[in-house]
BAFI-3210 file (N, C-alpha, C; in Angstrom, 3 decimals, decimal comma, padded with zeros to 6 digits):
// residues 327
n [1|2|3|4|5|6|7|8|9|10|11|12|13|14|15|16|17|18|19|20|21|22|23|24|25|26|27|28|29|30|31|32|33|34|35|36|37|38|39|40|41|42|43|44|45|46|47|48|49|50|51|52|53|54|55|56|57|58|59|60|61|62|63|64|65|66|67|68|69|70|71|72|73|74|75|76|77|78|79|80|81|82|83|84|85|86|87|88|89|90|91|92|93|94|95|96|97|98|99|100|101|102|103|104|105|106|107|108|109|110|111|112|113|114|115|116|117|118|119|120|121|122|123|124|125|126|127|128|129|130|131|132|133|134|135|136|137|138|139|140|141|142|143|144|145|146|147|148|149|150|151|152|153|154|155|156|157|158|159|160|161|162|163|164|165|166|167|168|169|170|171|172|173|174|175|176|177|178|179|180|181|182|183|184|185|186|187|188|189|190|191|192|193|194|195|196|197|198|199|200|201|202|203|204|205|206|207|208|209|210|211|212|213|214|215|216|217|218|219|220|221|222|223|224|225|226|227|228|229|230|231|232|233|234|235|236|237|238|239|240|241|242|243|244|245|246|247|248|249|250|251|252|253|254|255|256|257|258|259|260|261|262|263|264|265|266|267|268|269|270|271|272|273|274|275|276|277|278|279|280|281|282|283|284|285|286|287|288|289|290|291|292|293|294|295|296|297|298|299|300|301|302|303|304|305|306|307|308|309|310|311|312|313|314|315|316|317|318|319|320|321|322|323|324|325|326|327]
n.u [053,427|055,464|055,609|056,689|059,248|060,266|060,270|062,114|064,405|064,767|065,221|067,641|069,292|069,262|070,594|073,107|073,937|073,902|075,998|078,194|080,902|082,227|084,796|086,411|086,822|088,797|092,366|094,093|096,665|100,148|101,402|103,887|106,856|108,152|110,237|109,286|110,719|111,272|113,135|115,563|116,775|119,427|119,628|119,371|117,769|116,975|117,309|116,594|118,068|118,072|120,916|122,565|124,945|126,573|124,278|121,495|119,502|116,425|115,349|112,523|111,970|109,693|108,022|106,218|103,417|102,484|099,535|095,984|094,295|093,837|096,615|096,765|098,221|100,766|103,964|107,430|109,911|113,062|115,930|118,766|122,169|123,345|125,857|126,739|124,887|125,194|127,801|127,459|125,741|127,424|129,475|128,022|126,964|129,072|131,467|134,832|135,200|135,924|135,933|133,422|131,900|129,327|129,593|129,511|127,741|129,431|129,394|129,552|128,064|125,384|122,616|120,422|117,521|117,553|115,297|111,836|108,528|105,453|102,146|099,225|096,442|097,504|099,192|101,560|104,708|107,295|110,727|112,999|115,782|118,641|120,641|123,890|125,866|128,275|131,405|131,297|132,256|131,137|132,142|132,340|129,851|127,456|125,835|123,299|122,885|120,200|118,491|115,763|115,764|115,435|113,931|112,701|111,928|111,181|108,585|107,493|107,582|110,063|109,894|110,038|111,096|113,897|113,944|112,034|112,558|115,001|116,685|118,402|119,668|120,444|122,102|121,435|122,482|121,190|121,235|120,191|121,101|122,050|121,960|120,866|122,060|121,221|123,476|123,890|124,577|127,128|130,398|133,248|136,579|139,750|142,540|143,483|142,083|139,540|137,758|137,000|134,895|133,234|133,180|130,236|127,920|124,795|123,667|124,717|125,782|125,653|127,080|126,699|128,741|128,821|126,423|126,047|127,538|128,405|129,810|131,248|132,525|135,415|135,194|134,592|134,665|133,395|131,481|132,451|135,176|137,980|139,748|138,376|138,169|140,264|139,541|137,655|135,533|134,580|131,635|130,584|127,830|126,700|124,695|124,371|124,244|126,500|128,886|131,495|134,321|136,453|139,244|140,529|142,799|145,955|147,318|145,777|145,919|144,058|142,296|140,566|138,667|136,574|134,170|131,670|128,048|124,684|121,168|117,798|114,650|111,077|108,063|104,608|103,131|101,429|099,528|099,353|098,449|099,390|102,032|105,281|107,802|111,189|113,973|117,436|120,058|123,356|125,586|128,144|130,257|133,584|136,566|139,889|141,510|143,797|144,099|145,828|146,130|144,853|146,360|149,323|151,998|151,444|150,154|147,022|145,512|142,379|139,609|136,775|133,552|130,494|127,089|124,939|121,883|119,494|116,553|113,990|111,187|108,549|106,195|103,704|101,748|102,716|104,140|106,639|109,930|111,796|110,090|108,437|109,867|110,120|112,030]
n.v [124,877|126,421|125,127|122,673|123,423|124,252|121,839|120,384|121,929|121,619|118,872|118,710|120,165|118,491|116,275|117,352|118,130|115,647|114,395|115,575|115,306|115,066|116,715|118,125|116,486|114,795|114,332|117,278|118,017|116,985|114,659|115,527|115,232|117,384|119,791|121,999|124,816|127,818|130,266|132,696|136,085|135,569|133,241|130,872|128,836|130,086|128,642|128,395|127,246|126,105|126,448|123,969|123,156|120,147|118,675|117,265|118,980|119,057|119,705|120,094|119,399|120,203|118,125|117,919|116,685|117,479|118,588|118,375|116,730|114,472|112,623|109,204|106,954|105,049|106,445|106,246|108,416|109,218|110,714|112,722|114,079|117,089|118,328|119,344|121,201|123,198|124,020|125,165|127,293|128,837|129,663|131,089|133,193|134,381|134,250|134,872|135,429|133,522|133,410|134,145|131,994|129,567|126,895|123,360|121,713|119,976|116,447|115,668|117,451|116,986|114,669|112,491|110,675|108,486|108,085|109,095|108,544|109,037|108,884|107,246|109,293|111,529|114,594|115,689|115,464|115,135|115,693|114,700|116,357|116,067|118,219|118,976|121,270|121,784|123,366|124,451|126,760|129,822|131,744|130,818|130,197|128,003|125,443|123,066|120,998|119,573|117,022|115,568|112,324|110,599|107,881|105,337|103,012|103,865|104,739|107,280|110,735|113,124|116,652|118,615|121,208|122,921|124,508|123,386|120,684|120,622|121,593|124,103|124,497|127,040|127,071|128,447|128,645|129,579|131,391|132,696|135,273|135,937|137,414|140,185|143,217|146,620|149,034|151,743|153,155|152,489|153,379|153,664|154,640|155,931|155,653|158,529|160,139|160,457|162,568|163,289|162,574|159,600|156,073|154,353|151,673|150,716|148,232|145,383|142,212|139,304|136,169|132,730|131,310|129,621|128,320|130,523|132,497|134,860|136,015|138,804|140,910|142,906|146,426|148,227|146,088|143,551|140,952|141,440|141,582|139,703|138,642|138,351|136,448|136,851|138,775|138,319|139,075|138,013|137,763|136,983|136,082|136,395|134,979|136,962|139,415|140,557|141,088|139,518|140,260|139,078|138,215|135,879|136,095|137,113|138,957|141,165|142,768|143,153|145,085|145,694|148,369|149,021|147,433|145,537|145,275|143,856|144,211|142,979|143,522|143,405|143,761|143,819|143,900|146,771|146,739|144,109|141,931|139,396|139,367|139,507|141,772|141,550|142,990|143,221|144,810|145,768|147,281|149,813|149,037|149,008|149,098|148,517|147,796|146,468|146,919|145,083|144,202|145,594|147,620|146,688|146,144|148,414|148,906|149,811|151,383|151,113|152,561|151,440|152,153|152,308|151,165|148,301|147,140|144,607|143,481|141,161|139,633|137,871|135,450|134,604|132,721|130,579|127,493|126,326|127,298|128,201|128,807|130,660|133,016|136,000|136,230]
n.w [-058,654|-057,520|-055,107|-055,827|-056,644|-054,206|-052,807|-054,332|-053,864|-051,084|-051,002|-052,402|-050,701|-048,484|-049,505|-050,000|-047,401|-046,209|-047,431|-046,305|-043,956|-040,612|-040,723|-039,001|-036,900|-037,650|-037,918|-038,579|-039,111|-039,345|-036,980|-034,990|-032,977|-030,579|-028,763|-026,102|-026,086|-026,183|-028,010|-026,985|-027,519|-027,860|-029,214|-027,832|-025,289|-022,267|-019,123|-015,655|-012,778|-009,488|-007,446|-005,635|-004,472|-004,123|-004,327|-006,134|-008,525|-010,096|-013,344|-015,386|-018,611|-021,098|-023,535|-026,615|-028,444|-031,592|-033,422|-034,236|-032,902|-030,110|-028,996|-029,807|-029,164|-027,422|-027,037|-027,294|-026,829|-028,104|-026,832|-027,479|-027,421|-029,026|-030,232|-032,684|-033,743|-031,858|-032,400|-034,947|-034,322|-032,635|-034,415|-036,355|-034,871|-033,421|-034,803|-035,017|-032,339|-030,118|-027,376|-026,677|-027,285|-026,739|-024,465|-024,483|-021,983|-019,465|-018,899|-016,255|-014,855|-015,233|-015,612|-017,387|-018,600|-021,502|-022,943|-023,164|-022,152|-023,764|-023,078|-024,475|-025,182|-024,106|-024,794|-024,047|-022,300|-019,790|-019,656|-017,338|-016,054|-014,250|-012,431|-011,205|-009,735|-008,457|-008,172|-010,730|-013,240|-013,995|-015,652|-018,190|-020,726|-020,382|-022,193|-022,714|-025,277|-026,899|-028,793|-030,597|-031,435|-034,538|-036,145|-038,255|-036,965|-034,480|-034,422|-034,519|-035,654|-035,666|-035,152|-038,112|-038,114|-036,927|-034,585|-033,033|-032,941|-031,728|-028,678|-027,216|-024,333|-022,297|-019,414|-016,329|-013,279|-010,058|-006,929|-003,709|-003,997|-006,489|-009,812|-011,887|-010,972|-010,184|-011,174|-010,924|-008,667|-008,076|-008,363|-010,459|-010,583|-011,695|-009,550|-007,802|-009,444|-008,514|-008,158|-010,640|-013,527|-012,940|-013,841|-014,628|-014,583|-015,868|-015,361|-013,591|-013,910|-011,937|-010,837|-009,863|-007,340|-005,113|-002,725|-001,047|-002,167|-004,668|-007,791|-009,490|-012,114|-011,740|-011,170|-014,125|-015,834|-017,959|-019,657|-022,174|-022,178|-023,101|-021,301|-018,942|-016,923|-015,225|-013,424|-011,409|-008,704|-005,572|-003,626|-000,506|001,388|004,682|007,397|009,288|008,072|006,983|004,323|002,775|000,813|-001,780|-003,923|-006,276|-007,747|-007,370|-008,912|-009,525|-007,357|-005,227|-002,859|000,114|001,348|003,068|005,263|003,887|003,800|003,844|003,127|003,231|001,878|001,571|-000,349|-001,293|-004,545|-005,753|-007,758|-008,749|-006,532|-005,873|-006,413|-005,241|-004,306|-003,886|-002,442|-002,527|-001,057|-001,338|000,682|001,280|-000,445|-001,217|-002,674|-004,032|-007,130|-009,569|-012,979|-015,051|-017,620|-019,646|-020,935|-022,201|-020,044|-018,572|-015,686|-014,242|-011,576|-009,967|-008,186|-006,556|-005,463|-003,586|-003,909|-004,527|-005,970|-006,049|-007,566|-007,162|-008,578|-007,351|-007,985|-006,000|-006,337|-007,666|-007,058|-007,714|-007,425|-009,416|-011,491|-010,341|-010,038|-011,789|-014,332]
ca.u [054,760|056,404|055,759|057,610|060,599|060,689|060,566|063,382|065,484|064,973|065,814|069,043|069,993|069,409|071,637|074,406|074,295|074,158|077,293|079,267|081,338|082,826|086,223|087,135|087,163|089,977|093,631|094,279|098,090|100,993|101,794|105,328|107,342|109,052|110,460|108,814|111,944|111,317|114,466|115,766|117,482|120,776|119,576|119,298|116,664|117,481|116,632|117,126|118,079|118,596|122,225|122,548|126,274|126,707|122,978|120,863|118,316|115,793|114,624|111,612|111,881|108,483|107,931|104,855|102,958|101,690|098,363|094,687|093,556|094,581|097,479|096,020|099,075|101,937|105,149|108,697|110,723|114,493|116,593|120,223|122,911|123,510|126,935|126,944|124,061|125,813|128,957|126,958|125,249|128,568|130,169|127,133|126,707|130,251|132,587|136,167|135,234|135,725|135,691|131,979|131,222|128,682|130,290|128,638|127,796|130,120|128,498|129,576|127,140|123,981|122,246|119,037|117,219|117,686|113,959|110,703|107,276|104,230|101,065|098,045|095,509|098,233|099,968|102,778|105,466|108,374|112,052|113,681|117,230|119,231|121,847|124,751|126,694|129,430|132,676|131,129|132,771|130,193|132,780|131,921|128,410|127,201|124,598|123,020|122,208|119,419|117,747|114,883|116,298|114,398|114,193|111,421|111,586|110,702|107,131|107,081|108,359|110,537|109,440|111,004|111,717|114,966|113,698|111,159|113,198|116,197|116,601|119,717|119,329|121,471|121,885|121,729|122,277|120,950|121,042|119,357|121,700|122,542|121,066|121,341|121,918|121,336|124,825|123,992|125,137|128,476|131,259|134,615|137,436|141,182|143,076|144,034|141,153|138,213|136,896|136,578|133,731|133,455|132,541|129,051|127,173|123,385|123,360|125,876|125,340|126,420|127,021|126,801|129,981|128,292|125,083|126,017|128,551|128,297|130,954|131,074|133,815|135,867|135,033|133,770|134,942|132,213|131,672|133,101|136,624|138,423|140,498|137,527|138,354|141,300|139,048|136,475|135,443|133,601|130,863|130,004|126,806|126,560|123,358|124,354|124,091|127,768|129,326|132,953|134,790|137,783|139,615|141,412|143,955|146,776|147,876|144,973|146,236|142,756|142,381|139,273|138,776|135,500|133,415|130,363|126,908|123,527|119,830|116,738|113,322|110,038|106,761|103,702|102,854|100,194|098,574|099,198|098,643|100,055|103,429|106,124|109,070|112,253|115,115|118,688|120,947|124,709|126,060|129,552|131,250|134,712|137,786|140,808|142,084|144,688|143,898|147,196|146,150|144,235|147,492|150,461|153,106|151,021|149,081|146,196|144,777|141,036|138,891|135,355|132,824|129,065|126,169|124,245|120,521|118,874|115,114|113,392|109,737|108,150|104,771|103,393|100,770|103,424|104,931|108,002|110,712|112,388|109,004|107,804|110,660|110,003|113,398]
ca.v [124,890|126,923|124,099|121,665|123,988|124,235|120,445|120,012|122,636|120,973|117,559|118,939|120,583|117,305|115,432|118,016|118,025|114,247|113,999|116,175|114,560|115,898|116,761|118,708|115,427|114,113|115,054|118,296|118,244|115,830|114,546|115,604|115,334|118,527|120,373|123,349|125,515|129,063|130,855|134,082|136,867|135,028|132,007|129,731|128,870|130,267|127,948|128,808|126,069|126,407|125,884|123,254|122,593|118,820|118,023|117,308|119,795|118,517|120,591|119,317|119,959|119,685|117,638|118,112|116,041|118,459|118,058|118,938|115,737|113,895|111,483|107,975|105,778|105,197|106,818|106,336|109,416|109,045|112,012|112,658|115,336|117,620|119,324|119,929|122,405|124,220|124,536|126,034|128,517|129,620|130,304|132,043|134,361|135,005|134,213|134,626|135,690|132,208|133,571|134,302|130,765|128,715|125,627|122,239|121,391|118,719|115,380|115,521|118,424|116,642|113,317|112,444|109,421|108,525|108,007|109,622|107,943|109,836|107,903|107,476|110,192|112,700|115,274|116,253|114,680|115,913|115,076|115,144|116,538|116,310|119,033|119,122|122,381|122,059|123,735|124,955|128,117|130,503|132,625|130,220|130,146|126,581|125,087|121,645|120,899|118,343|116,796|114,396|111,407|110,150|106,612|104,713|101,968|104,463|104,889|108,684|111,613|114,337|117,859|118,987|122,500|122,747|125,159|122,514|119,384|120,774|122,512|124,554|124,984|127,839|126,747|129,559|128,350|130,767|131,259|133,769|136,595|136,136|138,089|141,449|144,318|147,988|149,488|153,198|153,734|151,959|154,197|153,207|155,750|155,708|156,186|159,852|160,916|160,174|163,747|163,448|161,761|158,177|155,108|153,757|150,759|150,628|146,883|144,539|140,827|138,485|134,743|131,869|130,594|128,547|128,631|131,821|133,354|135,239|136,788|139,758|141,345|144,113|147,731|148,308|144,921|142,710|139,800|141,841|141,415|138,335|138,180|138,650|135,464|137,326|139,885|137,926|139,492|137,154|138,331|135,915|136,638|135,679|135,149|138,131|140,632|141,059|140,566|139,505|140,341|138,526|137,909|134,709|136,379|138,121|139,925|142,390|143,529|143,504|145,633|146,120|149,595|149,042|146,195|145,639|144,636|143,788|144,188|142,405|144,054|142,852|144,410|143,284|144,806|147,528|146,406|142,653|141,604|138,108|139,530|140,018|142,373|141,356|143,852|142,965|145,965|145,594|148,613|150,045|148,407|149,942|148,316|148,895|146,694|146,905|146,347|144,904|143,625|146,475|148,167|145,824|146,767|149,631|148,613|150,960|151,094|151,686|152,583|151,145|152,451|152,554|150,103|147,567|146,753|143,553|143,292|139,928|139,608|136,507|135,150|133,742|131,715|129,472|126,810|126,025|128,517|128,691|129,337|131,771|134,228|136,607|136,525]
ca.w [-059,248|-056,526|-054,088|-056,372|-056,573|-052,798|-052,443|-054,985|-053,161|-049,783|-051,251|-052,773|-049,489|-047,654|-050,104|-049,780|-045,977|-045,870|-047,976|-045,503|-042,769|-039,561|-041,003|-037,877|-035,957|-038,158|-037,735|-039,609|-039,311|-039,043|-035,579|-034,814|-031,603|-030,447|-027,449|-025,810|-025,681|-026,960|-028,094|-026,595|-028,535|-028,012|-029,989|-026,936|-024,337|-020,905|-018,032|-014,360|-011,911|-008,158|-007,108|-004,357|-004,251|-004,717|-004,386|-007,446|-008,755|-011,296|-014,254|-016,221|-019,965|-021,745|-024,904|-027,100|-029,675|-032,335|-034,103|-033,851|-032,120|-028,992|-029,316|-029,537|-028,980|-026,565|-027,806|-026,569|-027,518|-027,866|-026,680|-027,586|-027,410|-030,377|-030,241|-034,013|-033,853|-031,010|-033,135|-036,007|-033,669|-032,179|-035,531|-037,013|-034,028|-032,822|-035,737|-034,447|-030,900|-029,500|-025,946|-026,517|-027,672|-025,747|-024,271|-024,162|-020,559|-019,184|-018,451|-014,794|-014,268|-015,453|-016,028|-017,856|-019,291|-022,960|-023,537|-022,410|-022,621|-023,866|-023,051|-025,296|-024,513|-023,635|-025,838|-023,461|-021,326|-019,203|-019,592|-016,115|-016,166|-012,924|-012,488|-010,032|-010,203|-007,608|-008,824|-012,085|-013,422|-014,869|-016,629|-019,454|-020,943|-020,558|-022,896|-022,904|-026,583|-026,998|-030,034|-030,646|-032,440|-035,471|-036,830|-038,597|-035,999|-033,236|-034,484|-034,473|-036,520|-035,006|-035,849|-039,154|-037,853|-035,948|-033,303|-032,257|-032,775|-030,904|-027,538|-026,747|-022,995|-021,612|-018,006|-015,429|-011,855|-009,250|-005,489|-003,173|-004,168|-007,853|-010,734|-012,454|-010,022|-010,665|-010,845|-011,044|-007,441|-007,891|-009,216|-010,689|-011,010|-011,549|-008,297|-008,021|-010,274|-007,972|-008,265|-012,025|-013,893|-012,682|-014,735|-014,016|-015,442|-015,483|-014,880|-013,310|-013,768|-010,997|-011,148|-008,683|-007,038|-004,276|-002,244|-000,385|-002,788|-006,068|-008,251|-010,581|-012,633|-011,053|-011,804|-015,335|-016,673|-018,138|-020,542|-023,421|-022,055|-023,329|-020,127|-017,788|-015,860|-014,292|-012,607|-010,636|-007,308|-004,911|-002,524|000,310|002,272|005,946|007,990|010,169|007,297|006,466|003,025|002,669|-000,558|-002,025|-005,302|-006,288|-008,598|-006,685|-009,856|-009,597|-006,145|-004,652|-001,502|000,667|002,130|004,068|005,425|003,223|004,454|002,964|003,724|002,395|002,167|000,694|-000,372|-002,292|-005,653|-005,555|-008,821|-008,761|-005,114|-005,721|-006,795|-004,154|-004,697|-002,889|-002,753|-001,814|-001,212|-000,810|001,069|001,658|-001,315|-001,338|-002,870|-005,114|-007,901|-010,645|-014,312|-015,527|-018,970|-020,643|-021,687|-021,886|-019,332|-017,863|-014,737|-013,866|-010,346|-009,914|-006,915|-006,755|-004,230|-003,734|-003,507|-005,579|-005,592|-006,852|-007,371|-007,665|-008,561|-007,027|-008,109|-004,844|-006,736|-008,322|-006,027|-008,156|-007,256|-010,656|-012,307|-009,627|-010,227|-013,113|-014,750]
c.u [055,805|056,671|056,731|059,048|061,150|061,072|061,895|064,566|065,808|065,623|067,289|069,878|070,250|070,519|073,017|074,861|074,624|075,504|078,463|079,663|081,987|084,339|087,026|087,505|088,404|091,227|093,874|095,754|098,845|101,329|103,311|105,647|108,336|109,226|109,657|110,005|112,078|112,683|114,467|116,464|118,884|120,796|119,537|118,066|117,229|116,644|117,347|116,947|118,729|119,923|122,140|123,860|126,359|125,400|122,372|119,652|117,724|115,050|113,789|111,423|110,663|108,736|106,472|104,624|102,073|100,505|097,100|093,846|094,462|095,396|096,807|096,908|100,224|103,168|106,352|109,631|112,182|115,173|118,105|120,846|123,192|124,598|127,129|126,130|124,638|127,027|128,526|126,476|126,405|129,239|129,302|126,955|127,980|131,494|133,912|136,253|134,947|135,499|134,214|131,229|130,529|129,460|129,286|128,837|128,437|129,172|128,499|128,640|125,672|123,829|120,779|118,790|117,343|116,339|112,934|109,430|106,154|103,078|099,940|097,044|096,168|099,074|101,260|103,433|106,628|109,655|112,754|115,203|117,762|120,547|122,561|125,840|127,949|130,689|132,508|131,614|131,894|130,813|132,429|130,401|128,038|125,840|124,506|122,237|121,507|118,746|116,859|115,358|115,165|114,827|112,836|110,978|111,016|109,187|106,640|107,967|108,772|110,134|110,478|111,686|112,703|114,653|112,658|111,831|114,378|115,945|118,020|119,506|120,520|121,199|122,359|121,467|122,031|120,907|120,240|119,849|122,130|121,493|121,681|121,016|121,913|122,682|124,992|124,582|126,525|129,407|132,673|135,441|138,894|141,652|143,811|143,147|139,711|137,250|136,450|135,399|134,041|132,744|131,394|128,381|125,732|123,056|124,644|125,380|126,259|126,140|127,237|128,200|129,687|126,965|124,975|126,971|128,209|129,610|130,517|132,463|134,150|135,582|134,101|134,035|133,673|132,523|132,350|134,614|137,011|139,161|139,701|137,727|139,408|140,752|137,773|136,601|134,305|132,959|130,216|129,084|126,680|125,155|123,252|124,249|125,379|128,075|130,842|133,352|136,181|137,988|140,594|142,632|144,802|147,309|147,060|145,129|144,965|142,920|141,015|139,487|137,731|134,856|132,023|129,296|125,750|122,236|118,860|115,408|112,337|108,787|105,926|103,396|101,496|099,124|098,292|099,476|099,319|101,557|104,213|107,428|110,080|113,481|116,307|119,632|122,287|125,294|127,568|130,542|132,374|135,999|138,621|141,247|142,934|144,358|145,278|147,280|145,543|145,298|148,733|151,579|152,748|149,864|148,354|145,379|143,447|140,480|137,402|134,630|131,358|128,235|125,527|122,861|119,996|117,384|114,711|111,881|109,279|106,644|104,406|102,359|101,416|104,323|106,372|108,834|111,245|111,344|108,367|108,559|110,478|111,376|113,392]
c.v [125,343|125,877|123,022|122,147|123,933|122,823|119,996|120,653|121,969|119,609|117,686|119,309|119,399|116,404|116,015|117,860|116,596|113,771|114,562|115,243|115,522|115,919|117,285|117,671|114,653|114,958|116,001|118,507|116,927|115,817|114,459|115,682|116,484|118,936|121,667|124,104|126,789|129,732|132,297|134,818|136,335|133,710|130,744|129,887|128,980|129,471|128,305|127,664|126,440|125,695|125,249|122,517|121,219|118,030|118,183|118,240|119,361|119,609|119,713|120,018|119,371|119,193|117,686|117,274|117,048|117,772|118,692|117,970|115,181|112,697|110,175|106,748|106,091|105,454|106,852|107,227|109,246|110,414|111,816|114,038|115,777|118,701|119,999|121,208|123,540|124,835|125,511|127,359|129,420|130,368|131,377|133,314|135,109|134,990|133,926|134,886|134,400|132,306|133,796|132,997|130,113|127,404|124,529|121,841|120,026|117,698|115,201|116,512|118,056|115,157|113,341|111,097|109,593|108,466|108,611|109,030|108,969|108,844|108,277|108,315|111,439|113,279|115,874|115,244|115,551|115,092|115,569|115,196|116,895|117,057|119,011|120,111|122,639|122,272|124,190|126,403|128,825|131,655|132,137|130,144|128,714|126,343|123,570|121,494|119,538|118,248|115,578|113,512|110,802|108,857|105,965|103,687|102,536|104,682|106,304|109,480|112,843|115,548|118,296|120,326|122,379|123,352|124,429|121,169|119,456|121,766|122,830|125,246|125,707|127,732|127,904|129,133|129,647|130,402|132,460|135,154|136,891|136,824|139,372|142,592|145,650|148,534|150,990|153,869|153,197|152,657|153,630|154,374|155,357|156,346|157,497|160,743|160,708|161,351|164,033|162,522|160,274|157,319|154,430|152,845|150,671|149,287|146,098|143,127|140,086|137,015|133,933|131,279|129,419|129,027|130,023|132,833|133,616|135,870|137,730|140,159|142,719|145,364|147,716|147,151|144,072|141,587|140,158|141,625|139,951|137,763|138,371|137,676|135,894|138,286|139,545|138,417|138,702|137,885|137,165|136,533|135,773|135,878|136,396|139,449|141,235|140,398|140,648|139,436|139,741|138,365|136,742|134,905|137,467|139,210|141,209|143,247|144,063|143,959|146,146|147,339|149,695|147,663|146,390|144,905|144,582|143,790|143,586|143,005|143,508|143,703|143,827|144,346|145,479|147,160|144,912|142,132|140,264|138,196|140,182|140,568|142,174|142,148|143,459|144,124|145,665|146,985|148,620|149,226|149,415|149,122|148,917|147,637|147,286|146,159|146,278|144,371|144,539|147,089|147,380|146,618|148,025|149,277|149,890|150,582|151,844|151,604|152,411|151,371|152,702|151,382|149,460|147,166|145,720|143,501|141,952|140,024|138,159|136,366|134,145|132,677|130,487|128,790|126,537|127,301|129,069|129,287|130,567|133,087|134,729|137,071|137,586]
c.w [-058,244|-055,462|-054,545|-056,310|-055,143|-052,371|-053,053|-054,271|-051,824|-049,946|-051,592|-051,547|-048,569|-048,160|-049,833|-048,338|-045,588|-046,363|-047,188|-044,365|-041,795|-039,745|-039,819|-036,827|-036,395|-037,904|-038,904|-039,954|-039,137|-037,564|-035,492|-033,318|-031,530|-028,998|-027,316|-025,231|-026,500|-026,888|-027,609|-027,732|-028,800|-028,785|-029,152|-026,049|-022,930|-019,917|-016,735|-013,375|-010,583|-007,917|-005,734|-004,125|-004,903|-004,694|-005,778|-007,436|-010,087|-012,057|-015,175|-017,566|-020,686|-023,177|-025,318|-028,356|-030,396|-033,006|-033,589|-033,044|-031,029|-029,463|-028,898|-029,365|-028,017|-027,431|-026,877|-027,373|-027,125|-027,896|-026,770|-027,499|-028,844|-030,406|-031,588|-034,191|-033,018|-031,704|-034,230|-035,421|-033,253|-033,328|-036,183|-036,190|-033,643|-033,706|-035,011|-032,941|-030,137|-027,994|-025,653|-026,761|-026,477|-025,668|-023,907|-022,696|-020,355|-018,574|-016,937|-014,101|-014,469|-015,750|-016,435|-018,517|-020,800|-023,672|-022,581|-023,007|-022,622|-024,010|-024,003|-024,507|-023,956|-024,765|-025,322|-022,533|-020,841|-019,158|-018,326|-016,325|-014,780|-013,086|-011,144|-010,407|-009,374|-008,459|-010,275|-012,149|-014,448|-015,647|-018,032|-019,511|-021,321|-021,199|-022,975|-024,204|-026,744|-028,360|-029,860|-031,780|-033,250|-036,143|-037,111|-037,566|-034,706|-033,248|-034,317|-035,427|-035,722|-035,826|-036,882|-038,918|-036,703|-034,595|-032,462|-031,970|-031,809|-029,773|-027,082|-025,415|-022,379|-020,116|-017,136|-013,990|-011,083|-007,772|-005,009|-003,542|-005,601|-008,711|-011,252|-011,494|-010,761|-010,206|-010,868|-009,809|-007,134|-008,887|-009,274|-011,227|-010,862|-010,241|-008,593|-008,853|-009,800|-008,121|-009,689|-012,315|-013,745|-013,728|-013,995|-015,039|-014,950|-014,840|-014,700|-013,058|-012,807|-011,265|-009,875|-008,568|-006,104|-003,707|-001,626|-001,014|-004,251|-006,492|-009,363|-011,048|-012,058|-011,876|-012,989|-016,297|-016,768|-019,117|-021,863|-023,384|-022,232|-022,122|-018,845|-016,631|-014,842|-013,246|-011,842|-009,185|-006,668|-003,731|-001,766|001,359|003,522|006,507|008,854|009,416|006,780|005,116|002,982|001,200|-000,663|-003,521|-005,271|-007,180|-007,943|-007,615|-009,930|-008,330|-005,468|-003,202|-001,069|001,554|003,240|004,152|004,825|004,032|003,467|003,779|002,719|002,828|001,146|000,764|-001,494|-003,338|-005,455|-006,571|-008,876|-007,349|-004,856|-005,970|-005,655|-004,732|-003,565|-003,337|-001,880|-002,118|-000,563|-000,576|001,341|000,838|-001,538|-001,464|-003,996|-005,856|-009,020|-011,926|-014,971|-016,959|-020,031|-021,553|-021,265|-021,209|-018,572|-016,920|-014,323|-012,629|-010,345|-008,501|-007,213|-005,448|-004,535|-003,261|-004,729|-005,073|-006,590|-006,527|-007,960|-007,520|-008,423|-007,132|-007,020|-005,167|-007,367|-007,303|-006,431|-008,186|-008,567|-011,597|-011,664|-009,828|-011,650|-013,567|-015,843]
res [m|k|k|s|y|i|q|i|f|l|l|s|l|l|i|i|c|g|s|c|n|d|e|w|k|d|e|q|y|r|r|y|i|g|f|k|a|p|l|s|n|e|g|v|t|n|i|f|v|r|y|k|d|d|e|k|t|t|f|l|q|p|l|i|v|s|g|s|t|v|n|d|k|d|i|t|v|h|i|g|l|d|p|d|t|l|k|v|l|n|f|e|r|f|q|s|r|t|d|f|y|y|k|e|l|n|s|n|y|f|s|m|p|q|t|v|d|i|k|a|g|e|n|t|a|l|l|p|i|d|f|t|f|k|d|i|d|l|v|d|k|w|v|l|p|l|t|i|q|d|d|r|s|y|g|y|t|a|h|p|r|k|n|y|r|k|a|l|l|r|v|n|p|f|n|d|y|s|g|s|y|s|g|t|a|l|k|t|a|m|v|g|h|e|n|e|t|a|l|v|k|n|e|i|r|t|y|v|a|d|e|n|t|i|f|l|y|a|g|n|i|d|e|e|r|q|d|r|h|n|y|k|i|f|f|t|f|s|p|t|g|t|v|s|l|r|a|d|n|p|a|i|k|f|k|i|n|k|d|a|s|y|t|i|s|e|q|m|d|a|v|r|p|y|l|k|h|r|y|i|t|i|n|n|i|d|y|n|y|t|d|y|t|r|i|a|g|v|p|i|e|f|h|v|a|g|s|l|i|l|e|r|k|l|n|t|q|i|p|d|e|d|q|a|i|e|w]
***
């Protein structure tokens, strides 16, 4: 009797197992087309592109086919601009502070194809975007808003979630000297009150002006000021180690008190031997400027003196420069 029960049990088990299929081999999700463009805290995707004056620099934006199986057909993805989403982002984040708004990147600064092909057997492709940054003014925050266009005739479905279907690329051109400097050794004080407590910023962001020039805002002025464009100070680096300072707005009465210089030093990381630390130190910064807009009709002269230090971390295992720098 027991033997019969065992035979019946084994027969039932065989029937059950035979009725199963390899469901894991089938597609478990919908195949959607999306960008790989993770958002930062500012609601955009920061990309870093080498500044080469009037030469083109190509950035490769990844596209992905979602799903649990390999894409089995050729797909032509249609890419377009999406200024409407950028407008919504600006209003939701900044409301009436229009000077903070991201601006859509002008077409003369970039070019890209309207379609990208994803081949059967592949789940990714790259959208090449050529940038030319000559004469761009980085007082404004430039964004290239992209979207994956959707139409039944295209033979694919764009991802239903906006943060995959759309890419708001905040374009950050860089050169050898741009980035966020430590500002703890740079002091700003009103003229005549230098012996009192000076103004100091932990971090001072600099922006590209050309291949060998950066600019920052004078003294303690930063992106919070609506009139910040009036207070740009340009630093031009020479191969001999000198730094020349200038301002393009005569109203701030910019005056240089000392000749600035810079040094570059490098060392490998003690824990991660593939990581190189590059330090750029700007010495002998010493200038005066007048803030003529903070209080209407009352110009205030400031004295700025000290040094700035920039650290860049370079992954020597990555050949692409923009990817090798740990931003």
